N, C-alpha and C positions, 0 to 999 in steps of 0.2 A: 593522464591519468587513465589506464584501461581497469575495466571494471566487469566484471561478470556481475548478473543481478538476476534472481531466483523470487518467482512469486505462486505457494498453491495457496494461502491462507483465506480463500474466500471459495467463491462457484467460476474460477479458470483457474488455469496456471500456468506459466511465461517464464522464460528467460530470456537474457540480452546482453549479449555485448558490446559495452559504452566506451569509447575511447573519444576523451574531452569534447563531448556537446556531439557528436554522432555515434546513432547506433549502428555498429559493425556488421551485426548479425542478431534475429530475433526469433523467436516461434511463440506463438502464444495459442491456444484451445480452451473454451469452452465448453465445464465439466465441471457436474455437480459432484462431483467422486470418481476416484480411480486416477489421481493427480503420482500416486505411489510409482506405478506403473507409466508413465511418460513424460516425468521429470526429468531421470538422467537420461534416456534417449535425446530429451530436448537438449541436455545441454553438449550433449557429444556431436548432434547437428549444427547447434552455435561456434560451435570451435572449428569444427570443421568444415563450415564455411566460412567461415574468417581468416581460416588459415590460420593461426596458430596454438599453443600448448597453456598448459597450468599455468609452465615458469615462469613467465608473462607476465603476467593478472599483478595488477600494483593489490588489489582487494576484492573480494570478495563482499555482495550485500545481498541481502535478501529480507525479507516482510513476514514483522512479528506475531503481528494481530494488529485491534482483536480480528477474528473471525473463528471459523471451523477449527477444533483441537487437534482434526487428526491432520487435517491438513498445513496448519501453522508449522507441526512436527516433524510431517517431513520433508517441509522446506530449510527447516532451523540443522535439522538433521544431516541433508547433504552437503549445505550451506557448512556445515560445520567440519563433513568428511572432506571432501575438496580441499576443502582452508586447511587441513590437519597433512594432509598426503600434497600440498605444493608450499607448506611454510608459508600463510600471507594472511592477515588478520580479513575478518569477519566486521560489520555494519549491521546491526538493525534499522529498517526502519517502519513508522507507524502503517498500517494498511489505512486509515485514514487521510495523512499526507499523501499517501503517492495519488489514490481517488483526485481528493483535491488538487495534488499538480497537472491533473488531467484533464480538469474541465475545460472546455475550450474558452480562450481567452473573449470572446465575442458573450460568451453566456456567462458570464463573470464581469461584465462591466456595470455598473452602480451599483454591483450585489453584493452581502460577503458569500463564503458556500455554507453550505453546511452536509455534512457526511454521513449520512445514514447508514449505518452496519446492520442490516436482519443476523440477529443474536437467536432466531429458529425458539426465543421463546417469548417472555412475557414482555420483555424491554429491548432498548432499539440500543447500538453502541451510535453515540453523534460526536462530533466536534466541527467544532465554527473556525470559520479562516477567512482571514481577509480578501481581498479582491488580488491578491497576489501571493494566495497561497498560504497565507504566513497562520498559522496556529494564533488565534484571541485567545484559547482558554483549555483546556484541558477536555481528554475523552471523557465523555459522562456516558451512566448506563440509564436510561430514563423509561418510561411509560410512553408511547405515545400520547396521551393526552400532558407530559409532564412538555414532551419533547414543543408542544403548540401553545403551553401557558414558559415558556422560559426561550424562544426563543423566535421575537418579533422582526421584525420589519423586513423590505427586499432580500430575497433570500435566492441562490442559485443553487438547487437541491444534488447531489449526489450519490450514489452511494445505490446497492442493491437492494433497500429499505426505503429509498426515497418516496417511491410512489405508496406505501405502507403511512405516511402523514402529509403524504399533499396538500389532502380536501383540508384539515386543520391548520393550515398555514394560507390566506388566503391570498397574500402579498410574494408568494414562493412561485419562485417556476421550475418545475425539472427540469433537469439534463437527460443527455445520452451518455451519463459516464458512470459504470455501475462495477466495474470492474480496474481491477488491478493487472497496470504495463509495469511490468520488470523491468524497462526501458527508465520509468521514471524512478523507481527505486535505485535505478544505478545512479542518476543524473543527481537527485535529492542528498544521495551516499556520499559522492564528492561534493557538494554541495555543506555538509553539513561534518566531513570528515575531518578531526580525528573527533572532535568536541563536543560534539551536539545531539550524532548518532546515538540512538540506542544500542543496549549491547544487543550478546546473539541470544537470547532467550526470550522464551512463548512471554508474549502478553495478553492476559487474562481478567476481563473485568467479570467479573459479579457482587465482587464485597465493597470494593475499593473505586473509585477514581482516579485515573491515572495521567498524573502533569507530562505534557507533552508543548509545554510553551515556551523551550528551550530554544527548539528546532524554528529553519527560517527555511 
């Protein structure tokens, strides 16, 4: 299965071309803003590096949030436009799931993974996963003190908001995994396609929690 995956939902931008467990080409850059200027050129670079075209794709995958409003829209608009032009389907993947899947195995042994995304407001977006990066519950919008009260036990903290709660969770270990990698977006899309992926729509958390327990 040949998948082109995109992420611009957070403080990085990445594109990957993935086939059956192998990353054929990848571009990644940490950036707080400016994804709209670099995402499409990254796509072109990845496709050229792999020597393939959009007609050969089986699927496009894109991170749909939670994350930055503008970045989510940029990624989705790009993925939808490419999919429409190529006549291919699009799979949505939660940013929390992609971050959890990126945590190195040795940093999650004997621990659940807690992905913490900084919303840049009063609350944090959090989701708990088991050591195999399988969701244990929904994505929640919580204040830091609520995270401390509700997320007990040995944890591997990941995401760009992990440092904001580390001192409140004495059994937690902060990992170095903070950003989404488009290669993991592709892998999760392949693993969960077609029944357990999200629609290619923005996933925002403000007034309600979002359940993601179906995806594996």
